[in-house]
C-alpha positions in Angstrom: 100.3 5.7 128.1 98.9 8.9 126.8 96.0 9.9 124.5 96.8 10.5 120.8 96.3 14.1 119.7 95.3 13.5 116.1 95.5 17.2 115.2 99.1 17.6 116.2 100.4 14.0 115.7 104.1 13.6 115.0 105.6 10.2 114.1 107.8 9.1 117.1 111.4 8.4 116.3 114.4 7.0 118.2 116.7 9.3 116.1 117.5 12.9 116.9 116.1 15.3 114.3 117.0 19.0 114.8 114.3 21.5 114.4 114.8 25.2 113.3 116.4 27.3 116.1 118.1 26.0 119.2 118.0 22.3 120.2 119.2 21.4 123.7 120.6 17.9 124.2 122.7 16.0 126.8 125.1 13.3 125.7 124.6 10.2 127.7 127.2 7.8 126.1 130.8 7.7 125.3 130.1 7.8 121.6 131.5 6.0 118.6 133.1 7.0 115.3 133.3 5.0 112.1 132.5 4.9 108.4 129.0 4.3 107.1 127.8 3.6 103.5 124.8 5.2 102.1 123.1 5.9 98.8 121.1 9.0 97.8 117.9 8.3 95.9 115.5 10.8 94.3 113.5 11.1 97.5 115.7 10.2 100.4 119.0 8.7 101.7 119.3 4.9 102.1 121.6 3.7 104.8 123.6 0.7 103.6 125.3 0.0 106.9 128.6 0.5 108.5 131.9 -0.1 106.6 134.1 -2.8 108.0 137.1 -0.8 106.6 138.8 -3.8 104.9 139.2 -5.2 101.4 136.1 -7.5 101.9 133.6 -4.6 102.0 131.0 -5.3 99.3 129.8 -1.6 99.2 133.3 -0.3 98.7 133.7 -2.8 95.8 130.6 -1.5 94.2 131.9 2.1 94.4 129.9 3.4 97.3 132.2 5.7 99.2 131.8 5.6 103.0 131.3 8.7 105.0 132.7 9.4 108.5 129.9 9.4 111.1 129.8 10.0 114.9 127.1 8.3 117.1 126.0 9.1 120.6 123.0 8.2 122.8 121.5 11.6 123.8 118.7 13.0 125.8 116.4 15.4 123.8 114.9 18.1 126.0 112.3 19.0 123.4 110.3 15.8 123.9 112.1 14.5 127.0 113.2 11.2 125.3 116.4 9.3 124.9 117.5 9.1 121.3 120.4 8.2 119.0 122.3 11.1 117.5 123.8 10.1 114.1 126.0 13.1 113.2 128.2 14.0 110.3 131.5 16.0 110.4 130.0 19.4 111.2 128.5 18.3 114.5 130.8 15.4 115.2 134.0 17.4 115.0 132.6 20.1 117.2 131.3 17.8 120.0 134.2 15.4 120.0 137.0 18.0 119.3 136.2 21.5 120.2 133.8 21.0 123.1 135.7 18.0 124.5 139.0 19.8 124.4 137.7 23.1 125.9 135.1 21.9 128.4 136.0 18.2 129.1 133.6 15.3 128.8 130.5 16.4 126.9 128.4 14.1 129.2 128.9 16.6 132.0 126.9 19.5 130.5 124.0 20.4 128.2 124.7 21.3 124.5 122.8 23.8 122.4 122.9 23.1 118.7 121.4 25.8 116.5 119.8 24.9 113.2 119.6 27.8 110.9 
């Protein structure tokens, strides 16, 4: 346990959130790809869950189009914690496609992701 610093307190999260500049991560899992439903509200994005990709999907019937998502368990070097990376096509295609093809399994090296 550690003491709470009330002046610099940040809400802890199990999800990766990229800060401005370079973010160093290490992928720990094999990863998964699938379709996820969501709905944008005035203030934020509401996750409606994964799409079963069949005719029985209640969200597809309501007109909510699923988006392609990639998920990995990663290690975040910024706060030295294991987290879930929930990525869209920009990061997902680069990690799974470009990096995997050129450099092999992304679990074998650190990845720098720049947020501009």
